[in-house]
N, C-alpha and C positions, 0 to 999 in steps of 0.2 A: 504494500500500500504506500502511495506516495504522500509526502508531506503536503498538507493542505496549503493552498496558496494564501499567503498572508503578507502584510507589510514587512519589508526588511527591517531589521533592528536599526534604530537610530534615524529612521526617515523623518520623524517628527521631533528630532532633537533628543538630548539625553538629560535625564534628571540628575541631581547630585548623587543619588544612590548609584545610578548607572555609571557615572563618571568615576566614582570610587572603585567600582567593580572592574571597569576597563583598565584603570591604572594598576590595580593589583594583579590582574591577569597579564598585563604587558610586562610587569616586573618578573613574573614567573616564566614567561616566554623567553625573555632575554637571558635568564639564568640557565635555562635548559636547552636552548637551541644549539645546533652544531656550531663550532668555532671555525668559521671559514669566511673568506672575503667574498666568495661567490657561492650563492645558494639558489636553487630553484625551489620556490616556496608556493604551496597551495593553501588557501584559507577557505575552509568550508563554512558556509553561513557567515560570510565576511561582514555583512551589514551594509546599509545604504552608503555609508561613507568609508567603509573598509578601513576602520581606524587602526587595526593591527598591521595590515599591509602597508599603509601609508607611513607608519612609524618605522618601517624597515626599508623605506624607499632608497636609502643610500647603499644597500647591499647590491652587489652585482649579481645578475642572474634574472630568471623569470619570476615575476610576481603575479600569481593567478588567483582570482577570487570567484566564488560562486554564491549567488543569492538571487532572490526574486527580482530585485531591481537595484540598480547602481546609479548614483548621482551622475548627471551628464558630464560634470567637470572631470571626474575620474575616468570615465569612459574615453574621454579625449586625451588622456595622458598616456604617452607612448611607453612609459615605464611599467604600466599595468596591462593585464588582459583579464577579461571577465566573461563568465558564462551566466546568463540570466535565466533563472528557473530554480527548481528545487535542488537540494544537494543530491538527492537520488538520481535526478535526471542528468545533472551535470557531470558527476564524477565518472560515470560509465563511459563518457565520451573521451576521457583522457587516456593517454598512452600508458602502458605498464612501465614501471621502474623509471619514472620521469621526474620525481621530486625528491629533494634532500630533506625537506621539512614539510610536514602536513599539520596545519592548525585546525583543531575542531573545538573552538572556544565558545562555550555557552550556546551550543547548537544541537548536540546529540539528543538532548532532552525533547527536541521538537520532532524527532524521527520515529516513525512507527516501527521500522525494522532495523534496529541498530546493528545487529550482527552482519547483515548484508552490507551496510554502508561501511562498517569497520573493516570488513573483508576487502572492499574496494580500496580503502585506505592502504591496506597491506599490499595490494596489487600495484598501486601507483607509486609506492615508495621505492627508492633505490636501495640496494643493499647498503647497510650502514646508515640509512636514513632514520629520522626521528618523527614520531607522531606525538603531538601534545594535545591532550583532551582536558577540557574544564567542564564540569557538570555540577548542577546544584544537588545538595544532599537532601535527605529526608528532614534533617534538622533545618536546613535552609528553606525548605518548603514553607514552614511556618512563618519565617521572617519575610519571605518573598510575597506570600499571599496577604499578610498584614500590610506590607508596604504598598502592594498594588490595589487591593480591594478595600482597604479601610483608610489608609493615609494618602493614597494617590501619589506616592513618591517613586513608583515603578509603573511601567506600562501594563495596564490590565490585559490588553490583548496578548501580550507576550506570555503572561501567566496562564491565560485560558488556553493557550496552544501547547502547553507542556504535556507530554505523553508519559513521562517517567521522571523519577528522582533516583539518585544513585548513592549508595554507600559502597565501600570497598567490595563487600560480598556480592553486590549487584553488578558492578562494572567488570571486575576481574574475569569472571567466566565468559562474559561477552567477548572480551579481547582474546581469550584463549580459543574460543570457538571461531573467531575470525581469522585465526592462523598465527597469532603471535605466541612466542614461547614464554612460559611463566618466568624464566630467568631474565627475560628482557623487559619485564613490566615492573614499574615502580609507581605505587599509588601513595598519595599523601593528602591529608586534609589541609585546607588553607582558608583564608577569609573567615577566621574564627570558627572553623568547622562548618560553615555554610556552603562550602564548595569542596569538591574533590578534584584533584589535579593528577593526571596520569602522564608519565613519561614512558613512552613505548618505543623500543628500538628494533629495527630490522637488522639481523646479523649480517656482517659482510659475507659476500658470496662464498668465500672459502671456509665459512663456519656453518653453512646451511646444510641441513638434511644429510643426504647420502654422501655429500662431498667430505664430511667429517670421517665417515667410514673409509672412503676411498683413499684419503690422505694417510690414514693410520695403517694401511696395508703395505 
């Protein structure tokens, strides 16, 4: 089942709660992204203004985002390329092993079939690549819904579109079913336990599958 069509994140601006969340996610991204001067980066559910991609605009390499709608100014910027549509529709159009870093920040919770999309993430990652996932936790659900439905400090439509919340025991098996090895998955809570952050690596080619056996003979 595809993600229902909705307004992309940030189209109507960001509340102060959103801005704090984006700042903390950006800090985690910078901490865990590969250390290289040239990276091909994919941002799934990048948002109307692609805030994480634009913060990485000085990195050499391709910067690709997927979301339902992108602001015209960014679409006209040659440093970026975008696919407009759902994450499910867009990622299947991308070539295998074509990205060094995949960002899935505050978007997996909007997806009906997370294992399928995480499997596509594994497919498009190069050996040695990194997937960074940020999702709201069940503890965060309470805060987010109070913020959205009672205080008006978070977008109500975003919360109404959530399909799932995640703790470690929820996200870890999905990543394994998608093809990632347990030894390559690191999960930690952040944002005061309101979010879960995953750093998932795809092993270099000479450490994958049967090649380990072949090299040991």
